[in-house]
ChimeraX commands (.cxc) that place a marker at each C-alpha (Angstrom):
marker #1 position 103.60,116.16,86.42 radius 0.5
marker #1 position 100.12,115.50,85.61 radius 0.5
marker #1 position 98.49,113.79,89.44 radius 0.5
marker #1 position 96.17,110.36,88.81 radius 0.5
marker #1 position 92.91,110.38,88.46 radius 0.5
marker #1 position 92.71,107.31,89.80 radius 0.5
marker #1 position 93.50,108.56,93.22 radius 0.5
marker #1 position 90.10,111.13,93.60 radius 0.5
marker #1 position 86.84,110.95,93.74 radius 0.5
marker #1 position 83.97,112.22,92.30 radius 0.5
marker #1 position 83.10,114.39,95.41 radius 0.5
marker #1 position 86.65,115.59,96.15 radius 0.5
marker #1 position 86.38,116.59,92.28 radius 0.5
marker #1 position 83.32,118.33,93.37 radius 0.5
marker #1 position 84.81,120.41,96.13 radius 0.5
marker #1 position 87.60,121.34,93.23 radius 0.5
marker #1 position 85.10,122.75,91.64 radius 0.5
marker #1 position 83.50,124.82,94.34 radius 0.5
marker #1 position 86.66,126.29,95.77 radius 0.5
marker #1 position 86.98,127.61,91.80 radius 0.5
marker #1 position 83.36,129.04,91.68 radius 0.5
marker #1 position 84.59,130.81,95.15 radius 0.5
marker #1 position 86.74,133.17,93.01 radius 0.5
marker #1 position 84.25,134.48,90.25 radius 0.5
marker #1 position 82.43,137.66,91.04 radius 0.5
marker #1 position 79.71,139.00,89.73 radius 0.5
marker #1 position 81.28,142.31,88.30 radius 0.5
marker #1 position 78.63,144.19,89.67 radius 0.5
marker #1 position 78.61,142.27,93.13 radius 0.5
marker #1 position 81.30,142.30,95.44 radius 0.5
marker #1 position 80.54,138.57,96.56 radius 0.5
marker #1 position 82.14,135.66,94.65 radius 0.5
marker #1 position 78.86,133.29,92.64 radius 0.5
marker #1 position 78.95,130.46,94.61 radius 0.5
marker #1 position 78.18,132.41,97.73 radius 0.5
marker #1 position 75.62,134.85,95.37 radius 0.5
marker #1 position 73.66,131.15,95.37 radius 0.5
marker #1 position 73.75,131.31,91.53 radius 0.5
marker #1 position 75.13,127.72,91.42 radius 0.5
marker #1 position 72.37,125.98,91.72 radius 0.5
marker #1 position 74.05,122.21,91.18 radius 0.5
marker #1 position 77.51,120.43,90.46 radius 0.5
marker #1 position 77.38,117.24,89.36 radius 0.5
marker #1 position 80.21,115.41,88.85 radius 0.5
marker #1 position 79.88,111.85,86.68 radius 0.5
marker #1 position 82.25,108.58,87.64 radius 0.5
marker #1 position 84.63,110.12,83.89 radius 0.5
marker #1 position 85.32,113.81,85.87 radius 0.5
marker #1 position 82.90,114.79,83.53 radius 0.5
marker #1 position 81.30,118.24,85.49 radius 0.5
marker #1 position 77.82,119.48,85.10 radius 0.5
marker #1 position 76.96,123.26,86.39 radius 0.5
marker #1 position 73.48,124.19,87.20 radius 0.5
marker #1 position 73.90,127.88,87.04 radius 0.5
marker #1 position 71.73,131.27,87.09 radius 0.5
marker #1 position 72.40,134.59,86.71 radius 0.5
marker #1 position 70.91,137.61,88.70 radius 0.5
marker #1 position 68.24,138.79,85.83 radius 0.5
marker #1 position 68.01,137.98,82.30 radius 0.5
marker #1 position 69.54,141.10,81.08 radius 0.5
marker #1 position 73.00,140.40,83.42 radius 0.5
marker #1 position 75.94,142.64,81.47 radius 0.5
marker #1 position 78.35,139.50,81.45 radius 0.5
marker #1 position 75.18,136.49,80.80 radius 0.5
marker #1 position 77.66,135.57,78.15 radius 0.5
marker #1 position 81.03,136.29,79.43 radius 0.5
marker #1 position 80.20,134.58,82.82 radius 0.5
marker #1 position 79.15,130.97,82.07 radius 0.5
marker #1 position 82.31,131.23,79.63 radius 0.5
marker #1 position 84.68,132.00,82.29 radius 0.5
marker #1 position 82.80,129.20,84.74 radius 0.5
marker #1 position 83.39,126.81,82.28 radius 0.5
marker #1 position 86.88,127.68,80.96 radius 0.5
marker #1 position 88.02,128.21,84.77 radius 0.5
marker #1 position 86.17,124.53,85.68 radius 0.5
marker #1 position 87.95,122.72,83.35 radius 0.5
marker #1 position 91.17,123.67,83.36 radius 0.5
marker #1 position 91.31,122.00,86.52 radius 0.5
marker #1 position 93.91,118.88,86.35 radius 0.5
marker #1 position 91.01,116.54,87.81 radius 0.5
marker #1 position 88.20,117.51,85.48 radius 0.5
marker #1 position 87.57,115.75,82.40 radius 0.5
marker #1 position 85.17,118.14,80.47 radius 0.5
marker #1 position 83.15,120.52,82.10 radius 0.5
marker #1 position 79.37,122.34,80.98 radius 0.5
marker #1 position 77.72,124.90,81.62 radius 0.5
marker #1 position 73.58,125.29,81.74 radius 0.5
marker #1 position 71.84,128.49,82.03 radius 0.5
marker #1 position 68.42,127.86,84.76 radius 0.5
marker #1 position 66.33,130.48,85.50 radius 0.5
marker #1 position 63.63,128.29,87.30 radius 0.5
marker #1 position 63.75,129.40,90.55 radius 0.5
marker #1 position 64.46,132.23,88.97 radius 0.5
marker #1 position 67.35,133.69,91.73 radius 0.5
marker #1 position 66.39,136.54,94.48 radius 0.5
marker #1 position 68.49,137.49,97.72 radius 0.5
marker #1 position 67.52,134.76,99.88 radius 0.5
marker #1 position 69.73,132.74,97.79 radius 0.5
marker #1 position 72.86,133.80,99.16 radius 0.5
marker #1 position 74.48,132.27,101.93 radius 0.5
marker #1 position 74.66,134.16,105.39 radius 0.5
marker #1 position 78.23,135.59,104.32 radius 0.5
marker #1 position 77.11,136.76,101.48 radius 0.5
marker #1 position 74.03,138.87,102.96 radius 0.5
marker #1 position 76.13,139.78,105.79 radius 0.5
marker #1 position 78.97,141.65,103.20 radius 0.5
marker #1 position 76.19,143.32,101.42 radius 0.5
marker #1 position 74.95,144.69,104.09 radius 0.5
marker #1 position 71.72,142.83,104.50 radius 0.5
marker #1 position 72.14,140.99,107.89 radius 0.5
marker link #1:1,2 radius 0.2
marker link #1:2,3 radius 0.2
marker link #1:3,4 radius 0.2
marker link #1:4,5 radius 0.2
marker link #1:5,6 radius 0.2
marker link #1:6,7 radius 0.2
marker link #1:7,8 radius 0.2
marker link #1:8,9 radius 0.2
marker link #1:9,10 radius 0.2
marker link #1:10,11 radius 0.2
marker link #1:11,12 radius 0.2
marker link #1:12,13 radius 0.2
marker link #1:13,14 radius 0.2
marker link #1:14,15 radius 0.2
marker link #1:15,16 radius 0.2
marker link #1:16,17 radius 0.2
marker link #1:17,18 radius 0.2
marker link #1:18,19 radius 0.2
marker link #1:19,20 radius 0.2
marker link #1:20,21 radius 0.2
marker link #1:21,22 radius 0.2
marker link #1:22,23 radius 0.2
marker link #1:23,24 radius 0.2
marker link #1:24,25 radius 0.2
marker link #1:25,26 radius 0.2
marker link #1:26,27 radius 0.2
marker link #1:27,28 radius 0.2
marker link #1:28,29 radius 0.2
marker link #1:29,30 radius 0.2
marker link #1:30,31 radius 0.2
marker link #1:31,32 radius 0.2
marker link #1:32,33 radius 0.2
marker link #1:33,34 radius 0.2
marker link #1:34,35 radius 0.2
marker link #1:35,36 radius 0.2
marker link #1:36,37 radius 0.2
marker link #1:37,38 radius 0.2
marker link #1:38,39 radius 0.2
marker link #1:39,40 radius 0.2
marker link #1:40,41 radius 0.2
marker link #1:41,42 radius 0.2
marker link #1:42,43 radius 0.2
marker link #1:43,44 radius 0.2
marker link #1:44,45 radius 0.2
marker link #1:45,46 radius 0.2
marker link #1:46,47 radius 0.2
marker link #1:47,48 radius 0.2
marker link #1:48,49 radius 0.2
marker link #1:49,50 radius 0.2
marker link #1:50,51 radius 0.2
marker link #1:51,52 radius 0.2
marker link #1:52,53 radius 0.2
marker link #1:53,54 radius 0.2
marker link #1:54,55 radius 0.2
marker link #1:55,56 radius 0.2
marker link #1:56,57 radius 0.2
marker link #1:57,58 radius 0.2
marker link #1:58,59 radius 0.2
marker link #1:59,60 radius 0.2
marker link #1:60,61 radius 0.2
marker link #1:61,62 radius 0.2
marker link #1:62,63 radius 0.2
marker link #1:63,64 radius 0.2
marker link #1:64,65 radius 0.2
marker link #1:65,66 radius 0.2
marker link #1:66,67 radius 0.2
marker link #1:67,68 radius 0.2
marker link #1:68,69 radius 0.2
marker link #1:69,70 radius 0.2
marker link #1:70,71 radius 0.2
marker link #1:71,72 radius 0.2
marker link #1:72,73 radius 0.2
marker link #1:73,74 radius 0.2
marker link #1:74,75 radius 0.2
marker link #1:75,76 radius 0.2
marker link #1:76,77 radius 0.2
marker link #1:77,78 radius 0.2
marker link #1:78,79 radius 0.2
marker link #1:79,80 radius 0.2
marker link #1:80,81 radius 0.2
marker link #1:81,82 radius 0.2
marker link #1:82,83 radius 0.2
marker link #1:83,84 radius 0.2
marker link #1:84,85 radius 0.2
marker link #1:85,86 radius 0.2
marker link #1:86,87 radius 0.2
marker link #1:87,88 radius 0.2
marker link #1:88,89 radius 0.2
marker link #1:89,90 radius 0.2
marker link #1:90,91 radius 0.2
marker link #1:91,92 radius 0.2
marker link #1:92,93 radius 0.2
marker link #1:93,94 radius 0.2
marker link #1:94,95 radius 0.2
marker link #1:95,96 radius 0.2
marker link #1:96,97 radius 0.2
marker link #1:97,98 radius 0.2
marker link #1:98,99 radius 0.2
marker link #1:99,100 radius 0.2
marker link #1:100,101 radius 0.2
marker link #1:101,102 radius 0.2
marker link #1:102,103 radius 0.2
marker link #1:103,104 radius 0.2
marker link #1:104,105 radius 0.2
marker link #1:105,106 radius 0.2
marker link #1:106,107 radius 0.2
marker link #1:107,108 radius 0.2
marker link #1:108,109 radius 0.2
marker link #1:109,110 radius 0.2
view
């Protein structure tokens, strides 16, 4: 049974999207893309369309094509999301300082 979208707010959908993003991992780094700092922005409008601005660790990243598609697909599969769009951005350039404290600890940077 599908839940009623009138019972949920864009902020709650944003929280759901973030939880999904935390299940997606960079194949070369054992940390999810959200904690890695690859997600710059998650926007949810009042129609529950989701726009995600993200980057990759480098333009030559081996998953440059597949990861944004995975993010879009998994986000779009949420019952509360009408549509999902991923925009890859290169500014600001990603560096390890963008990682969460948890990710830095996991990777031995703390």
